[in-house]
C-alpha positions in Angstrom: -4.9 42.6 22.2 -6.6 40.3 19.7 -3.7 40.8 17.3 -1.2 39.7 20.0 -3.2 36.6 20.7 -3.4 35.8 17.0 0.4 36.3 16.6 1.0 34.0 19.6 -1.3 31.4 18.2 0.4 31.5 14.8 3.8 31.2 16.5 2.6 28.3 18.6 1.4 26.6 15.4 4.7 27.1 13.6 6.7 25.8 16.6 4.5 22.8 16.7 4.9 22.1 13.0 8.7 22.5 13.0 9.4 20.8 16.4 10.2 17.5 14.7 8.9 15.4 17.5 7.3 12.8 15.3 6.6 9.1 16.0 9.1 6.9 14.0 7.4 5.3 11.1 6.7 1.6 11.3 8.7 -0.3 8.6 6.6 -2.2 6.1 7.6 -4.9 3.7 7.3 -2.5 0.8 10.1 -0.4 2.3 12.6 -3.2 2.0 14.3 -2.1 -1.2 17.6 -3.8 -0.3 16.3 -7.3 -1.0 17.4 -8.4 -4.5 14.9 -9.9 -6.9 15.4 -13.6 -7.5 15.1 -13.7 -11.2 15.3 -17.5 -11.5 12.4 -17.9 -9.1 10.4 -15.2 -10.9 11.0 -16.8 -14.3 10.0 -20.2 -12.8 6.7 -18.8 -11.5 5.9 -17.2 -14.8 6.7 -20.4 -16.6 4.5 -22.4 -14.2 1.6 -19.9 -14.8 2.0 -20.1 -18.5 1.9 -23.9 -18.4 -1.1 -24.0 -16.1 -4.2 -25.1 -18.1 -6.6 -23.7 -15.5 -5.0 -20.2 -15.4 -7.2 -17.5 -16.9 -6.5 -13.9 -17.9 -7.3 -11.4 -15.2 -10.3 -9.9 -17.1 -11.8 -13.4 -17.3 -11.7 -13.6 -13.5 -13.7 -10.5 -13.1 -17.0 -12.0 -14.2 -19.4 -13.6 -11.7 -17.8 -16.9 -10.7 -19.3 -19.7 -8.7 -16.4 -19.8 -6.3 -16.4 -16.0 -5.7 -17.6 -15.6 -2.1 -15.9 -12.4 -1.0 -17.3 -9.0 -0.1 -19.7 -7.5 -2.6 -20.9 -10.8 -4.0 -24.6 -11.5 -4.5 -24.8 -14.5 -2.1 
């Protein structure tokens, strides 16, 4: 009798897994692969960043900064 209940449970689990009744996924912007990259805009942004005197490398921005007020800061 226990074996019959176990088999019924395993069959129910398999039917549930294979049923395919899943909620449709919500589209996110990262899924939009059809949008082409605007290379002129990208090159212009890179040029603006290269010409910006106040721009710093990313590793320089990781040190304690006086305008860093986000989560994990010591204020």
